[in-house]
C-alpha positions as CSV (number, residue, x, y, z in Angstrom):
1,X,13.9,15.1,-10.8
2,X,11.3,14.2,-8.3
3,X,13.5,11.4,-6.9
4,X,16.5,13.8,-6.7
5,X,14.8,16.7,-5.0
6,X,12.7,14.7,-2.5
7,X,15.5,13.6,-0.2
8,X,17.0,17.1,-0.1
9,X,13.7,19.0,0.5
10,X,12.4,16.5,3.1
11,X,15.3,17.0,5.5
12,X,12.9,19.7,6.8
13,X,10.9,16.9,8.4
14,X,13.9,15.4,10.2
15,X,15.2,15.6,13.8
16,X,17.2,18.8,13.6
17,X,14.3,21.1,12.4
18,X,11.9,19.2,14.7
19,X,14.0,19.9,17.7
20,X,14.2,23.6,16.7
21,X,10.4,23.8,16.6
22,X,10.1,22.0,20.0
23,X,12.4,24.6,21.4
24,X,9.8,27.2,20.4
25,X,7.2,25.5,22.5
26,X,5.7,23.1,19.9
27,X,4.1,20.1,21.6
28,X,5.2,17.4,19.1
29,X,6.5,16.8,15.6
30,X,3.2,17.6,13.9
31,X,3.0,21.1,15.5
32,X,6.4,21.9,13.9
33,X,5.4,20.3,10.6
34,X,2.3,22.5,10.2
35,X,4.0,25.6,11.5
36,X,6.9,25.3,9.1
37,X,5.0,24.1,6.0
38,X,2.0,26.3,6.4
39,X,4.0,29.5,7.3
40,X,4.2,30.8,3.7
41,X,0.4,31.0,3.8
42,X,0.5,33.4,6.7
43,X,-2.0,32.9,9.5
44,X,-4.4,31.1,7.2
45,X,-7.3,29.3,9.0
46,X,-7.2,25.6,9.4
47,X,-9.8,25.2,6.7
48,X,-7.6,26.9,4.1
49,X,-4.5,24.9,5.1
50,X,-6.5,21.7,5.0
51,X,-7.6,22.6,1.4
52,X,-4.1,23.5,0.3
53,X,-2.4,20.5,1.8
54,X,-5.2,18.3,0.4
55,X,-4.3,14.9,1.8
56,X,-4.9,15.2,5.6
57,X,-8.1,13.7,7.1
58,X,-10.8,16.0,8.4
59,X,-9.8,17.5,11.7
60,X,-6.1,16.7,11.6
61,X,-5.0,20.2,10.5
62,X,-7.3,21.8,13.1
63,X,-5.4,20.1,15.9
64,X,-2.4,22.3,15.1
65,X,-3.6,25.4,13.2
66,X,-4.2,28.0,14.6
67,X,-2.7,26.7,18.0
68,X,0.9,27.0,16.8
69,X,0.4,30.7,16.0
70,X,0.1,31.2,19.8
71,X,3.6,30.0,20.2
72,X,5.3,31.5,17.1
73,X,4.7,33.6,14.1
74,X,4.8,32.6,10.4
75,X,7.9,34.8,9.9
76,X,9.7,33.1,12.8
77,X,8.6,29.6,11.7
78,X,10.0,30.3,8.2
79,X,13.3,31.3,9.7
80,X,13.5,28.4,12.1
81,X,12.6,26.0,9.3
82,X,15.2,27.3,7.0
83,X,18.0,27.3,9.6
84,X,17.1,23.8,10.8
85,X,16.7,22.3,7.3
86,X,20.0,23.8,6.2
87,X,21.8,22.4,9.3
88,X,20.2,19.0,8.8
89,X,21.2,18.9,5.1
90,X,24.8,20.0,5.9
91,X,25.0,17.3,8.6
92,X,23.8,14.6,6.2
93,X,25.9,15.4,3.2
94,X,29.2,16.2,4.9
95,X,32.0,17.5,2.6
96,X,29.6,17.9,-0.3
97,X,28.2,20.9,1.5
98,X,31.3,22.9,0.7
99,X,31.8,21.6,-2.9
100,X,31.6,23.6,-6.1
101,X,29.1,21.1,-7.4
102,X,26.6,22.0,-4.6
103,X,26.9,25.7,-5.4
104,X,26.3,25.0,-9.1
105,X,23.3,22.7,-8.2
106,X,21.9,25.4,-6.0
107,X,22.2,28.0,-8.7
108,X,20.6,25.8,-11.4
109,X,17.8,24.5,-9.1
110,X,17.0,28.0,-8.0
111,X,16.6,29.2,-11.6
112,X,14.2,26.3,-12.2
113,X,12.4,26.8,-9.0
114,X,11.5,30.5,-9.6
115,X,10.9,30.0,-13.3
116,X,7.4,28.6,-13.4
117,X,3.9,30.3,-13.3
118,X,2.2,30.4,-9.9
119,X,-1.4,30.3,-11.1
120,X,-3.4,27.5,-9.4
121,X,-0.4,26.6,-7.1
122,X,-1.2,28.2,-3.8
123,X,1.6,26.7,-1.7
124,X,4.2,27.2,-4.4
125,X,3.1,30.8,-4.8
126,X,3.4,31.3,-1.0
127,X,7.0,30.0,-1.1
128,X,7.8,32.2,-4.0
129,X,7.2,35.3,-1.9
130,X,10.0,34.3,0.5
131,X,13.6,35.6,0.2
132,X,16.0,33.2,-1.5
133,X,18.8,32.3,0.9
134,X,22.3,33.4,0.0
135,X,24.1,30.5,1.7
136,X,24.4,27.7,-0.9
137,X,23.2,24.8,1.3
138,X,20.2,26.8,2.4
139,X,19.6,28.0,-1.1
140,X,19.6,24.4,-2.4
141,X,17.2,23.3,0.2
142,X,14.9,26.2,-0.5
143,X,15.0,25.6,-4.3
144,X,14.2,21.9,-3.9
145,X,11.4,22.8,-1.5
146,X,9.9,25.1,-4.1
147,X,10.2,22.4,-6.8
148,X,8.7,19.8,-4.4
149,X,5.7,22.0,-3.5
150,X,5.2,23.0,-7.2
151,X,5.0,19.3,-8.0
152,X,2.7,18.7,-5.0
153,X,0.3,21.5,-6.1
154,X,0.1,19.8,-9.5
155,X,-0.4,16.4,-7.9
156,X,-3.4,17.8,-6.0
157,X,-4.8,19.2,-9.2
158,X,-4.4,15.7,-10.9
159,X,-6.1,14.0,-8.0
160,X,-8.9,16.6,-8.1
161,X,-9.4,16.1,-11.8
162,X,-9.8,12.4,-11.3
163,X,-12.2,12.8,-8.4
164,X,-9.8,11.4,-5.8
165,X,-9.9,12.9,-2.3
166,X,-6.9,13.2,0.0
167,X,-7.5,10.1,2.1
168,X,-8.5,8.1,-1.0
169,X,-5.1,9.1,-2.5
170,X,-3.4,7.4,0.5
171,X,-5.4,4.3,-0.1
172,X,-4.3,4.1,-3.7
173,X,-0.7,4.7,-2.7
174,X,-0.9,1.9,-0.2
175,X,-2.3,-0.5,-2.8
176,X,0.4,0.5,-5.3
177,X,3.0,-0.4,-2.7
178,X,1.3,-3.8,-2.2
179,X,-0.1,-2.9,1.2
180,X,-3.5,-3.0,2.7
181,X,-4.9,0.5,3.4
182,X,-5.1,-0.3,7.1
183,X,-1.3,-0.9,7.2
184,X,-0.3,2.4,5.5
185,X,1.4,4.8,7.9
186,X,-0.4,8.0,6.9
187,X,-3.9,6.5,7.5
188,X,-3.5,3.5,9.7
189,X,-4.4,5.6,12.7
190,X,-7.8,6.6,11.3
191,X,-10.9,5.0,13.0
192,X,-11.8,1.8,11.3
193,X,-15.3,3.0,10.3
194,X,-13.9,6.2,8.7
195,X,-11.3,4.3,6.7
196,X,-13.9,1.7,5.6
197,X,-16.1,4.5,4.3
198,X,-13.3,5.8,2.2
199,X,-12.5,2.4,0.8
200,X,-16.2,1.8,0.1
201,X,-16.3,5.0,-1.9
202,X,-13.4,3.7,-4.1
203,X,-15.1,0.3,-4.4
204,X,-18.4,1.9,-5.6
205,X,-16.4,3.5,-8.4
206,X,-14.9,0.2,-9.4
207,X,-11.4,1.2,-8.3
208,X,-11.0,-1.3,-5.4
209,X,-12.2,-4.9,-5.4
210,X,-14.1,-6.8,-2.7
211,X,-10.9,-7.8,-1.0
212,X,-9.7,-4.2,-0.7
213,X,-7.1,-4.5,-3.5
214,X,-6.7,-2.7,-6.9
215,X,-9.0,-3.4,-9.8
216,X,-7.6,-2.9,-13.3
217,X,-9.5,0.4,-13.4
218,X,-8.0,1.4,-10.1
219,X,-4.5,0.8,-11.2
220,X,-5.1,2.6,-14.5
221,X,-6.5,5.6,-12.6
222,X,-3.5,5.7,-10.3
223,X,-1.1,5.5,-13.3
224,X,-3.0,8.3,-15.1
225,X,-2.7,10.5,-12.0
226,X,1.0,9.9,-11.7
227,X,1.5,10.6,-15.5
228,X,-0.4,13.8,-15.3
229,X,1.5,14.8,-12.1
230,X,4.8,14.3,-14.0
231,X,3.5,16.4,-16.9
232,X,2.4,19.2,-14.6
233,X,5.8,19.2,-12.9
234,X,7.8,20.0,-16.0
235,X,7.4,23.8,-16.4
236,X,10.2,24.8,-13.9
237,X,12.7,22.9,-15.9
238,X,11.8,24.6,-19.2
239,X,14.0,27.5,-18.2
240,X,17.1,25.3,-18.3
241,X,18.8,24.1,-21.5
242,X,19.2,20.4,-22.0
243,X,22.9,20.7,-21.1
244,X,22.0,22.6,-17.9
245,X,19.4,20.0,-16.9
246,X,21.9,17.2,-17.4
247,X,24.4,19.1,-15.3
248,X,21.8,19.7,-12.6
249,X,21.0,16.0,-12.5
250,X,24.7,15.1,-12.3
251,X,25.4,17.5,-9.4
252,X,22.2,16.5,-7.5
253,X,22.8,12.7,-7.7
254,X,25.5,12.5,-5.0
255,X,23.9,15.1,-2.8
256,X,20.5,13.3,-2.9
257,X,22.1,10.0,-2.2
258,X,24.0,11.4,0.8
259,X,20.8,13.1,2.1
260,X,18.9,9.9,1.9
261,X,21.5,7.7,3.6
262,X,20.6,8.9,7.0
263,X,16.9,8.0,6.7
């Protein structure tokens, strides 16, 4: 399910929504990113957004929050994000946007997306307070965003339970992809000394070796985090029968494939 909802939900980070945020006066992509994704939290201070988003380095959120709220409001950012994301998804998936299968997928995904407890899941809970769009393409995007952030909140809990901080999580992701931490897009921009401190912390726990690669313990820790993330992501789908879940997967597969083709 994660592989199917990800390309649909993440159209929100593509060119069409970004251009819509730039038209509001945002300075760059990241202004729009933080305005749109943090909007369900209201005008929460940077420290709160940093805590909820979990995996940004210190100071990154504060470069955008609360500055963006001088250009727009959370309510407007929510509306702009929804319109731009629906437009981007419709553009990517073409004729599928008007298919009965998409309507069915939107209905099933929405049932799942609003069917899980909110306790301990701050961003998911914020999204749950928003109105569900009536238009099917927008409704499908909204549902997959709920499911994605539900999973994300659970992933953060899994990381926290294993003592892995946000930047450390990016290092482990880089290593799992066969990359050096310094090459990974989300952290390659960090000052060398700052990144070295993060890697040294993982090395002192026996998770990274002297060459900056995985130890067996590091790989096992990463695997345990991913397994727990999967387990914590299951509650939304419990509201669907096995037949309905199979149907949702079948309907999502061509939509997710089409949404991903433009990346």
